[in-house]
C-alpha positions in Angstrom: 46.6 -30.1 -129.8 46.5 -29.3 -126.1 49.2 -26.6 -126.6 47.3 -25.1 -129.5 44.1 -24.8 -127.3 46.1 -23.2 -124.5 47.6 -20.7 -126.9 44.2 -19.8 -128.3 42.9 -19.3 -124.7 45.8 -17.2 -123.8 45.6 -15.1 -127.0 41.9 -14.3 -126.4 42.5 -13.4 -122.8 45.6 -11.4 -123.5 43.7 -9.0 -125.7 42.1 -7.6 -122.4 45.2 -8.0 -120.2 48.6 -6.5 -119.9 51.8 -8.6 -120.4 52.2 -9.5 -116.7 48.6 -10.5 -116.3 48.7 -12.6 -119.5 51.8 -14.4 -118.1 49.9 -15.3 -115.0 47.0 -16.5 -117.0 49.2 -18.6 -119.2 51.0 -20.2 -116.2 47.7 -21.1 -114.5 46.3 -22.7 -117.6 49.5 -24.7 -118.0 49.1 -25.9 -114.4 45.6 -27.1 -115.1 43.6 -24.0 -113.9 41.2 -22.1 -116.1 40.4 -18.4 -115.7 37.0 -17.9 -114.1 35.8 -14.7 -112.4 38.1 -11.7 -113.0 38.0 -8.7 -110.7 35.4 -9.9 -108.2 34.9 -7.1 -105.7 34.2 -7.5 -102.0 34.4 -5.3 -99.0 37.5 -6.1 -96.9 35.5 -7.8 -94.0 33.4 -9.7 -96.5 36.5 -10.9 -98.4 37.9 -12.4 -95.1 34.6 -14.3 -94.7 34.8 -15.3 -98.4 38.3 -16.9 -97.9 37.2 -18.6 -94.7 34.2 -20.1 -96.5 36.4 -21.3 -99.4 38.8 -23.0 -97.0 35.9 -24.7 -95.2 34.0 -25.8 -98.4 36.6 -26.4 -101.1 40.3 -26.7 -100.0 43.0 -25.3 -97.8 44.6 -22.1 -99.1 48.1 -21.0 -98.5 48.5 -17.2 -98.3 51.4 -15.3 -99.7 51.1 -11.6 -98.7 53.1 -9.0 -100.6 51.0 -6.1 -99.3 52.9 -2.8 -98.7 50.2 -1.5 -96.3 46.5 -1.8 -95.5 45.9 0.6 -98.3 47.9 -1.3 -100.9 46.7 -4.9 -100.7 48.6 -7.5 -102.8 48.1 -11.2 -101.8 47.9 -14.6 -103.4 46.1 -17.7 -102.2 47.2 -21.1 -103.5 45.3 -24.4 -103.1 44.9 -27.7 -104.9 41.6 -26.7 -106.5 42.0 -22.9 -107.0 44.3 -19.9 -107.1 43.4 -16.4 -106.1 45.2 -13.2 -106.9 44.1 -10.1 -105.0 44.7 -6.3 -104.9 42.9 -3.4 -103.3 42.9 -1.4 -100.1 41.5 -1.5 -96.6 38.0 -1.0 -97.9 37.7 -2.9 -101.2 39.4 -6.1 -102.3 39.5 -7.2 -106.0 40.2 -10.9 -106.7 41.0 -12.8 -109.9 40.2 -16.5 -109.4 41.4 -19.6 -111.3 39.8 -23.0 -110.8 40.6 -26.5 -111.9 37.0 -27.4 -113.0 33.6 -26.0 -113.7 32.3 -27.7 -110.6 34.8 -25.8 -108.4 34.0 -22.7 -110.4 30.3 -23.0 -109.5 31.0 -23.6 -105.8 33.3 -20.5 -105.7 30.5 -18.4 -107.4 27.9 -19.6 -104.9 30.2 -18.6 -102.0 30.9 -15.3 -103.6 27.2 -14.5 -104.0 26.7 -15.4 -100.3 29.3 -12.8 -99.3 28.8 -10.1 -101.9 26.4 -7.2 -101.4 23.0 -7.7 -103.1 21.8 -5.4 -105.9 18.7 -4.6 -103.9 20.6 -3.8 -100.7 18.9 -1.7 -98.1 20.8 0.9 -96.1 20.0 1.7 -92.4 21.0 5.2 -91.1 21.0 5.5 -87.4 21.2 9.0 -85.9 21.8 9.4 -82.1 20.6 12.7 -80.7 21.9 14.5 -77.6 22.2 18.1 -76.3 25.5 20.0 -76.3 25.4 23.4 -74.6 21.7 23.8 -75.4 22.4 22.8 -79.0 20.9 19.7 -80.6 23.8 17.4 -81.5 23.6 14.5 -83.9 25.9 11.5 -84.5 25.0 9.4 -87.5 26.3 6.1 -88.8 25.3 3.3 -91.2 24.2 0.0 -89.6 25.7 -3.0 -91.3 23.6 -6.2 -91.7 26.2 -8.1 -89.6 25.4 -5.7 -86.7 21.9 -7.3 -86.6 22.9 -10.9 -86.9 23.1 -11.5 -83.2 19.4 -10.9 -82.5 16.7 -13.5 -83.0 13.0 -13.7 -82.7 13.5 -16.8 -80.6 14.4 -14.5 -77.6 10.6 -13.9 -77.6 8.9 -17.3 -77.8 5.7 -15.8 -76.4 5.2 -13.3 -79.3 4.8 -13.8 -83.0 7.2 -10.9 -83.9 6.6 -11.3 -87.7 2.9 -10.6 -87.4 3.4 -7.9 -84.7 5.9 -6.0 -86.8 3.8 -6.4 -90.0 0.8 -4.8 -88.2 2.8 -2.1 -86.4 4.8 -1.0 -89.4 1.9 -0.7 -91.8 -0.9 0.3 -89.4 -2.2 3.7 -88.3 -0.8 3.5 -84.7 2.5 5.1 -83.9 3.6 3.8 -80.5 4.9 0.4 -79.3 5.6 0.4 -75.6 8.0 -2.2 -74.2 7.9 -2.6 -70.4 9.6 -4.9 -68.0 12.6 -5.1 -65.6 16.1 -4.5 -67.0 17.6 -7.5 -68.9 14.4 -8.9 -70.3 15.3 -7.8 -73.8 13.5 -4.5 -74.4 16.5 -3.0 -76.3 17.0 -6.3 -78.2 13.4 -6.1 -79.5 14.1 -2.6 -80.8 17.0 -4.0 -82.7 14.9 -6.9 -83.9 12.4 -4.4 -85.3 15.2 -2.8 -87.3 16.3 -6.2 -88.5 12.8 -7.0 -89.7 12.6 -3.7 -91.5 15.9 -4.4 -93.2 14.6 -7.8 -94.4 11.2 -6.5 -95.3 11.7 -2.9 -96.7 8.3 -3.0 -98.4 6.8 -2.7 -94.8 8.7 0.4 -93.6 6.6 3.6 -93.0 8.2 5.8 -95.6 9.0 4.5 -99.1 12.1 6.7 -100.0 12.4 5.4 -103.5 8.8 6.3 -104.3 9.5 9.8 -103.0 12.8 10.0 -104.9 13.1 7.7 -107.9 16.7 8.7 -108.5 17.8 6.8 -105.3 19.6 3.5 -106.1 18.7 1.8 -102.8 15.9 1.9 -100.3 17.1 3.2 -97.0 15.7 3.1 -93.4 16.0 6.2 -91.3 16.1 5.7 -87.5 16.7 8.1 -84.6 17.9 7.0 -81.2 17.2 9.1 -78.1 18.1 8.6 -74.4 18.0 12.2 -73.3 15.0 14.1 -71.8 16.5 17.4 -73.0 16.3 16.2 -76.6 12.7 15.2 -76.3 11.7 18.7 -75.2 13.7 20.3 -78.0 11.6 21.7 -80.9 14.4 21.2 -83.4 14.4 17.5 -82.8 10.7 17.2 -83.7 11.2 19.3 -86.8 14.1 17.2 -87.9 12.4 13.8 -87.7 9.3 15.3 -89.4 11.3 16.8 -92.3 13.4 13.7 -92.8 10.4 11.4 -92.7 12.2 9.3 -90.1 10.9 5.7 -90.1 11.6 4.8 -86.5 12.4 6.6 -83.3 13.8 4.5 -80.5 13.5 6.0 -77.0 15.3 4.1 -74.3 14.4 4.1 -70.6 11.6 6.6 -70.7 10.0 6.2 -67.3 8.6 9.3 -65.5 8.0 11.2 -68.7 5.1 8.8 -69.6 3.2 9.1 -66.4 0.0 11.1 -66.0 0.3 14.8 -66.3 -0.7 17.0 -63.4 -2.6 20.2 -63.8 -0.1 22.0 -61.6 3.6 21.4 -62.2 5.8 21.3 -59.0 9.2 20.7 -60.5 11.4 21.1 -63.6 10.9 17.4 -64.3 7.1 17.9 -64.3 7.4 20.8 -66.7 9.6 18.8 -69.0 7.1 16.0 -69.0 4.3 18.2 -70.0 6.3 19.8 -72.8 7.3 16.3 -74.1 3.8 14.9 -73.9 2.4 17.9 -75.7 5.0 17.6 -78.5 4.6 13.8 -78.7 0.8 13.8 -78.8 0.8 16.5 -81.4 3.2 14.6 -83.6 1.2 11.4 -83.4 -2.3 12.8 -83.9 -4.5 15.1 -86.0 -4.8 15.7 -89.7 -1.0 16.2 -90.1 -0.2 13.0 -88.3 3.2 11.5 -89.2 3.9 7.9 -90.1 7.0 7.7 -87.9 6.9 4.7 -85.5 8.1 5.1 -81.9 9.5 2.2 -80.0 9.7 3.1 -76.3 11.3 1.1 -73.5 10.5 1.7 -69.9 10.6 0.2 -66.5 7.5 2.2 -65.5 4.4 0.4 -64.4 2.1 0.7 -67.4 -1.0 1.4 -65.2 0.4 4.9 -64.5 0.8 5.9 -68.2 -0.9 9.2 -69.3 -4.3 8.3 -70.6 -3.8 10.3 -73.8 -1.1 7.9 -74.9 -3.7 5.0 -74.7 -6.0 6.6 -77.2 -7.1 4.3 -80.0 -5.2 5.1 -83.2 -2.1 6.3 -81.3 -0.9 3.3 -79.2 -0.3 0.0 -81.0 0.4 -2.1 -77.9 2.0 -2.3 -74.5 4.1 -5.4 -74.4 5.2 -6.6 -71.0 8.3 -8.8 -71.5 8.9 -11.8 -69.3 11.8 -14.1 -68.4 12.6 -17.1 -70.7 12.2 -20.5 -69.3 15.2 -22.8 -69.2 14.0 -24.8 -72.1 13.4 -21.7 -74.2 16.9 -20.5 -73.4 18.4 -23.9 -74.2 16.8 -23.8 -77.7 18.6 -20.6 -78.5 21.8 -21.9 -77.1 21.6 -25.0 -79.4 20.8 -22.8 -82.4 24.2 -21.3 -81.9 25.8 -24.8 -82.0 26.9 -24.6 -78.4 27.2 -27.8 -76.3 24.3 -28.4 -74.0 26.4 -29.3 -70.9 27.9 -25.8 -70.7 24.4 -24.2 -70.7 23.5 -26.2 -67.6 26.8 -25.3 -65.9 26.0 -21.6 -66.4 22.2 -21.3 -65.9 21.1 -22.9 -62.7 17.7 -21.3 -62.3 14.5 -22.0 -64.2 14.1 -18.4 -65.3 16.6 -16.7 -67.7 17.2 -13.1 -68.6 17.6 -12.4 -72.4 20.6 -10.1 -71.6 22.4 -12.9 -69.7 21.8 -15.5 -72.4 22.9 -13.1 -75.2 26.0 -12.2 -73.3 27.1 -15.8 -72.7 26.5 -16.7 -76.3 28.4 -13.7 -77.5 31.5 -14.6 -75.4 31.6 -18.1 -77.0 31.2 -16.6 -80.5 34.0 -14.2 -80.0 36.6 -15.1 -82.7 39.0 -12.4 -81.7 40.4 -14.1 -78.5 40.5 -17.7 -77.2 40.1 -16.8 -73.6 36.7 -14.9 -73.8 35.1 -17.0 -71.0 38.1 -17.7 -68.8 38.3 -16.1 -65.4 40.7 -13.1 -65.0 40.2 -13.1 -61.2 43.1 -14.5 -59.2 41.4 -14.0 -55.8 37.9 -14.6 -54.6 35.8 -11.6 -53.7 37.5 -9.1 -56.1 34.6 -9.0 -58.4 31.4 -7.5 -56.9 29.1 -8.7 -59.7 27.6 -11.7 -58.1 25.8 -12.9 -61.2 29.0 -13.1 -63.2 29.6 -16.8 -64.1 32.5 -18.1 -66.0 32.4 -21.3 -68.0 35.0 -23.3 -69.8 36.1 -22.2 -73.3 34.1 -24.0 -75.9 35.8 -25.2 -79.1 33.9 -23.9 -82.1 
């Protein structure tokens, strides 16, 4: 009776498979596996995480790699509870999976959903602007969700970032100014804003799908600028207006925010006046744009041009501070790192967000095992006095 059932299963499956595929199906059923999810598709990096999660959650998997090259993937994974047959290329991997039971099948499906792209995925397009021989130059790339995973609102225990971003993204004001000494996490907060926009696309300034119903996914448009020459370029302002850019991140904008003088005495003064006139025009009036500007600066905020402070234009000036040792330790523990190493590294009661993030990143580096070991064989060679090396932490 069992053989008859097997034959029926194989016959029904074989109608959709070629001879070689049907043979594989038959052999797996004979060995106690049942066909489950054929042709599951994952991006190559996501597939590696998928296999890792299966090993951690279900069973060990032995890999047999018959791939010809990165563009011709052909590998099999055998374990006590499941078998996986893959094909694909360096971008996409397709997997046929066989499990011993429905319980294992359900677990595999849950892990697949965790690693697979969501139907309502949101895309983030980042465009970095610079000048090249008096011509506006643009370099664009997609930001992947994994690029945002490292940042956490816990770096700012003195701010409710959820409420702040909700109000800033949906309100009439255009400008959020982040001030403070280097290393306090100003750039991190800009990244956190993008992460929040990705997780809450209904809050972004411009609804792209409402404007263009043919779009499959919502997308967030962001411009990054660190060049004064870009900010005084007319084409840049026309670009972000025409594209309905959601966010413009301007890093290290110091002197350009200070009070304007009636008489300019230098080229820098002239550039400042041009920038402020462009900026104020873009963020005011009947043709006011919704684009949100997140600006980081080391400049003392009491010297900012008064026009920027006008109600309806400036959302807030946030002065970032050091974290306390207890606040830093909470983030360290969230990353499942042993407490004793934290105390070995951070001796003072005040911690810079940049230092904490750097030390955590080293210990989360899966590419090498010596990320936090010292490469210095003599004292005094490194001139970065604050560089501290701990022992490698087993993860």
